[in-house]
PyMOL CGO cylinders between C-alpha atoms (Angstrom):
from pymol import cmd
from pymol.cgo import CYLINDER

trace = [
    CYLINDER, 93.18, 93.84, 74.85, 96.46, 95.33, 73.62, 0.3, 1, 1, 1, 1, 1, 1,
    CYLINDER, 96.46, 95.33, 73.62, 95.25, 98.84, 74.51, 0.3, 1, 1, 1, 1, 1, 1,
    CYLINDER, 95.25, 98.84, 74.51, 94.47, 97.76, 78.06, 0.3, 1, 1, 1, 1, 1, 1,
    CYLINDER, 94.47, 97.76, 78.06, 98.00, 96.54, 78.76, 0.3, 1, 1, 1, 1, 1, 1,
    CYLINDER, 98.00, 96.54, 78.76, 99.38, 99.89, 77.61, 0.3, 1, 1, 1, 1, 1, 1,
    CYLINDER, 99.38, 99.89, 77.61, 96.96, 101.68, 79.91, 0.3, 1, 1, 1, 1, 1, 1,
    CYLINDER, 96.96, 101.68, 79.91, 97.80, 99.37, 82.80, 0.3, 1, 1, 1, 1, 1, 1,
    CYLINDER, 97.80, 99.37, 82.80, 101.50, 99.88, 82.17, 0.3, 1, 1, 1, 1, 1, 1,
    CYLINDER, 101.50, 99.88, 82.17, 101.06, 103.64, 82.31, 0.3, 1, 1, 1, 1, 1, 1,
    CYLINDER, 101.06, 103.64, 82.31, 99.10, 103.35, 85.57, 0.3, 1, 1, 1, 1, 1, 1,
    CYLINDER, 99.10, 103.35, 85.57, 101.74, 101.09, 87.08, 0.3, 1, 1, 1, 1, 1, 1,
    CYLINDER, 101.74, 101.09, 87.08, 104.50, 103.48, 86.03, 0.3, 1, 1, 1, 1, 1, 1,
    CYLINDER, 104.50, 103.48, 86.03, 102.58, 106.40, 87.54, 0.3, 1, 1, 1, 1, 1, 1,
    CYLINDER, 102.58, 106.40, 87.54, 101.96, 104.50, 90.78, 0.3, 1, 1, 1, 1, 1, 1,
    CYLINDER, 101.96, 104.50, 90.78, 105.60, 103.49, 91.14, 0.3, 1, 1, 1, 1, 1, 1,
    CYLINDER, 105.60, 103.49, 91.14, 106.82, 107.00, 90.34, 0.3, 1, 1, 1, 1, 1, 1,
    CYLINDER, 106.82, 107.00, 90.34, 104.59, 108.63, 92.95, 0.3, 1, 1, 1, 1, 1, 1,
    CYLINDER, 104.59, 108.63, 92.95, 105.36, 105.89, 95.49, 0.3, 1, 1, 1, 1, 1, 1,
    CYLINDER, 105.36, 105.89, 95.49, 109.07, 106.65, 95.04, 0.3, 1, 1, 1, 1, 1, 1,
    CYLINDER, 109.07, 106.65, 95.04, 108.38, 110.36, 95.49, 0.3, 1, 1, 1, 1, 1, 1,
    CYLINDER, 108.38, 110.36, 95.49, 106.36, 109.61, 98.62, 0.3, 1, 1, 1, 1, 1, 1,
    CYLINDER, 106.36, 109.61, 98.62, 109.17, 107.43, 99.94, 0.3, 1, 1, 1, 1, 1, 1,
    CYLINDER, 109.17, 107.43, 99.94, 111.66, 110.28, 99.56, 0.3, 1, 1, 1, 1, 1, 1,
    CYLINDER, 111.66, 110.28, 99.56, 109.33, 112.80, 101.19, 0.3, 1, 1, 1, 1, 1, 1,
    CYLINDER, 109.33, 112.80, 101.19, 108.39, 110.38, 103.98, 0.3, 1, 1, 1, 1, 1, 1,
    CYLINDER, 108.39, 110.38, 103.98, 112.00, 109.52, 104.70, 0.3, 1, 1, 1, 1, 1, 1,
    CYLINDER, 112.00, 109.52, 104.70, 112.88, 113.20, 104.85, 0.3, 1, 1, 1, 1, 1, 1,
    CYLINDER, 112.88, 113.20, 104.85, 109.86, 114.00, 107.02, 0.3, 1, 1, 1, 1, 1, 1,
    CYLINDER, 109.86, 114.00, 107.02, 110.62, 111.35, 109.62, 0.3, 1, 1, 1, 1, 1, 1,
    CYLINDER, 110.62, 111.35, 109.62, 114.37, 111.90, 109.60, 0.3, 1, 1, 1, 1, 1, 1,
    CYLINDER, 114.37, 111.90, 109.60, 113.78, 115.61, 110.17, 0.3, 1, 1, 1, 1, 1, 1,
    CYLINDER, 113.78, 115.61, 110.17, 111.94, 114.73, 113.37, 0.3, 1, 1, 1, 1, 1, 1,
    CYLINDER, 111.94, 114.73, 113.37, 115.39, 114.07, 114.74, 0.3, 1, 1, 1, 1, 1, 1,
    CYLINDER, 115.39, 114.07, 114.74, 116.16, 117.79, 114.41, 0.3, 1, 1, 1, 1, 1, 1,
    CYLINDER, 116.16, 117.79, 114.41, 113.77, 118.55, 117.25, 0.3, 1, 1, 1, 1, 1, 1,
    CYLINDER, 113.77, 118.55, 117.25, 115.47, 116.01, 119.49, 0.3, 1, 1, 1, 1, 1, 1,
    CYLINDER, 115.47, 116.01, 119.49, 118.91, 117.34, 118.62, 0.3, 1, 1, 1, 1, 1, 1,
    CYLINDER, 118.91, 117.34, 118.62, 118.25, 120.94, 119.55, 0.3, 1, 1, 1, 1, 1, 1,
    CYLINDER, 118.25, 120.94, 119.55, 120.60, 122.37, 122.18, 0.3, 1, 1, 1, 1, 1, 1,
    CYLINDER, 120.60, 122.37, 122.18, 119.21, 122.52, 125.70, 0.3, 1, 1, 1, 1, 1, 1,
    CYLINDER, 119.21, 122.52, 125.70, 119.15, 126.31, 125.74, 0.3, 1, 1, 1, 1, 1, 1,
    CYLINDER, 119.15, 126.31, 125.74, 117.31, 126.63, 122.41, 0.3, 1, 1, 1, 1, 1, 1,
    CYLINDER, 117.31, 126.63, 122.41, 114.15, 128.75, 122.52, 0.3, 1, 1, 1, 1, 1, 1,
    CYLINDER, 114.15, 128.75, 122.52, 110.87, 126.83, 122.68, 0.3, 1, 1, 1, 1, 1, 1,
    CYLINDER, 110.87, 126.83, 122.68, 109.60, 128.47, 119.49, 0.3, 1, 1, 1, 1, 1, 1,
    CYLINDER, 109.60, 128.47, 119.49, 112.41, 126.87, 117.49, 0.3, 1, 1, 1, 1, 1, 1,
    CYLINDER, 112.41, 126.87, 117.49, 111.19, 123.33, 118.13, 0.3, 1, 1, 1, 1, 1, 1,
    CYLINDER, 111.19, 123.33, 118.13, 107.59, 124.35, 117.49, 0.3, 1, 1, 1, 1, 1, 1,
    CYLINDER, 107.59, 124.35, 117.49, 108.64, 126.18, 114.32, 0.3, 1, 1, 1, 1, 1, 1,
    CYLINDER, 108.64, 126.18, 114.32, 110.42, 123.11, 112.98, 0.3, 1, 1, 1, 1, 1, 1,
    CYLINDER, 110.42, 123.11, 112.98, 107.35, 121.02, 113.75, 0.3, 1, 1, 1, 1, 1, 1,
    CYLINDER, 107.35, 121.02, 113.75, 105.02, 123.47, 111.96, 0.3, 1, 1, 1, 1, 1, 1,
    CYLINDER, 105.02, 123.47, 111.96, 107.38, 123.70, 108.99, 0.3, 1, 1, 1, 1, 1, 1,
    CYLINDER, 107.38, 123.70, 108.99, 107.58, 119.92, 108.66, 0.3, 1, 1, 1, 1, 1, 1,
    CYLINDER, 107.58, 119.92, 108.66, 103.81, 119.52, 109.01, 0.3, 1, 1, 1, 1, 1, 1,
    CYLINDER, 103.81, 119.52, 109.01, 103.12, 122.33, 106.53, 0.3, 1, 1, 1, 1, 1, 1,
    CYLINDER, 103.12, 122.33, 106.53, 105.44, 120.76, 103.98, 0.3, 1, 1, 1, 1, 1, 1,
    CYLINDER, 105.44, 120.76, 103.98, 103.64, 117.40, 104.30, 0.3, 1, 1, 1, 1, 1, 1,
    CYLINDER, 103.64, 117.40, 104.30, 100.21, 119.04, 104.00, 0.3, 1, 1, 1, 1, 1, 1,
    CYLINDER, 100.21, 119.04, 104.00, 101.32, 121.00, 100.94, 0.3, 1, 1, 1, 1, 1, 1,
    CYLINDER, 101.32, 121.00, 100.94, 102.77, 117.85, 99.36, 0.3, 1, 1, 1, 1, 1, 1,
    CYLINDER, 102.77, 117.85, 99.36, 99.60, 115.83, 99.84, 0.3, 1, 1, 1, 1, 1, 1,
    CYLINDER, 99.60, 115.83, 99.84, 97.33, 118.72, 98.82, 0.3, 1, 1, 1, 1, 1, 1,
    CYLINDER, 97.33, 118.72, 98.82, 99.27, 118.99, 95.58, 0.3, 1, 1, 1, 1, 1, 1,
    CYLINDER, 99.27, 118.99, 95.58, 98.90, 115.25, 95.01, 0.3, 1, 1, 1, 1, 1, 1,
    CYLINDER, 98.90, 115.25, 95.01, 95.17, 115.40, 95.77, 0.3, 1, 1, 1, 1, 1, 1,
    CYLINDER, 95.17, 115.40, 95.77, 94.78, 117.97, 93.00, 0.3, 1, 1, 1, 1, 1, 1,
    CYLINDER, 94.78, 117.97, 93.00, 96.35, 115.50, 90.56, 0.3, 1, 1, 1, 1, 1, 1,
    CYLINDER, 96.35, 115.50, 90.56, 94.18, 112.50, 91.37, 0.3, 1, 1, 1, 1, 1, 1,
    CYLINDER, 94.18, 112.50, 91.37, 93.55, 109.43, 93.49, 0.3, 1, 1, 1, 1, 1, 1,
    CYLINDER, 93.55, 109.43, 93.49, 96.30, 107.20, 92.12, 0.3, 1, 1, 1, 1, 1, 1,
    CYLINDER, 96.30, 107.20, 92.12, 99.15, 109.65, 92.80, 0.3, 1, 1, 1, 1, 1, 1,
    CYLINDER, 99.15, 109.65, 92.80, 98.02, 110.45, 96.34, 0.3, 1, 1, 1, 1, 1, 1,
    CYLINDER, 98.02, 110.45, 96.34, 97.43, 106.82, 97.31, 0.3, 1, 1, 1, 1, 1, 1,
    CYLINDER, 97.43, 106.82, 97.31, 100.72, 105.70, 95.80, 0.3, 1, 1, 1, 1, 1, 1,
    CYLINDER, 100.72, 105.70, 95.80, 102.64, 108.53, 97.44, 0.3, 1, 1, 1, 1, 1, 1,
    CYLINDER, 102.64, 108.53, 97.44, 101.02, 107.81, 100.80, 0.3, 1, 1, 1, 1, 1, 1,
    CYLINDER, 101.02, 107.81, 100.80, 102.11, 104.17, 100.59, 0.3, 1, 1, 1, 1, 1, 1,
    CYLINDER, 102.11, 104.17, 100.59, 105.63, 105.36, 99.78, 0.3, 1, 1, 1, 1, 1, 1,
    CYLINDER, 105.63, 105.36, 99.78, 105.45, 107.92, 102.62, 0.3, 1, 1, 1, 1, 1, 1,
    CYLINDER, 105.45, 107.92, 102.62, 104.65, 105.15, 105.10, 0.3, 1, 1, 1, 1, 1, 1,
    CYLINDER, 104.65, 105.15, 105.10, 107.45, 103.00, 103.73, 0.3, 1, 1, 1, 1, 1, 1,
    CYLINDER, 107.45, 103.00, 103.73, 109.76, 106.00, 104.18, 0.3, 1, 1, 1, 1, 1, 1,
    CYLINDER, 109.76, 106.00, 104.18, 108.70, 106.07, 107.84, 0.3, 1, 1, 1, 1, 1, 1,
    CYLINDER, 108.70, 106.07, 107.84, 109.69, 102.43, 108.30, 0.3, 1, 1, 1, 1, 1, 1,
    CYLINDER, 109.69, 102.43, 108.30, 113.06, 102.98, 106.62, 0.3, 1, 1, 1, 1, 1, 1,
    CYLINDER, 113.06, 102.98, 106.62, 113.77, 106.16, 108.61, 0.3, 1, 1, 1, 1, 1, 1,
    CYLINDER, 113.77, 106.16, 108.61, 112.94, 104.54, 111.94, 0.3, 1, 1, 1, 1, 1, 1,
    CYLINDER, 112.94, 104.54, 111.94, 115.01, 101.48, 111.17, 0.3, 1, 1, 1, 1, 1, 1,
    CYLINDER, 115.01, 101.48, 111.17, 117.89, 103.72, 110.14, 0.3, 1, 1, 1, 1, 1, 1,
    CYLINDER, 117.89, 103.72, 110.14, 117.67, 105.34, 113.56, 0.3, 1, 1, 1, 1, 1, 1,
    CYLINDER, 117.67, 105.34, 113.56, 117.60, 101.93, 115.24, 0.3, 1, 1, 1, 1, 1, 1,
    CYLINDER, 117.60, 101.93, 115.24, 113.98, 102.15, 116.37, 0.3, 1, 1, 1, 1, 1, 1,
    CYLINDER, 113.98, 102.15, 116.37, 111.05, 99.85, 115.70, 0.3, 1, 1, 1, 1, 1, 1,
    CYLINDER, 111.05, 99.85, 115.70, 108.69, 101.12, 113.06, 0.3, 1, 1, 1, 1, 1, 1,
]
cmd.load_cgo(trace, "trace")
């Protein structure tokens, strides 16, 4: 039974680490959405679309990398990513 608690501790540490990473990425992803809203009125249309594609590509790359590592990292990071959304929206004064 002593070996199981060491294994569980390692899994918990991994889950918390990837959840924290997901929180950081999620917070950055949702806060960067504000960039599109803050573009000057005369900004070209491709700029807003480019920022959107860049943000989406970064998220896809992040989760694809996590999927290559395993189920626990991607699930933990996704939970953190969603928590980052809640924190970002509340920071902006919106309901999450």
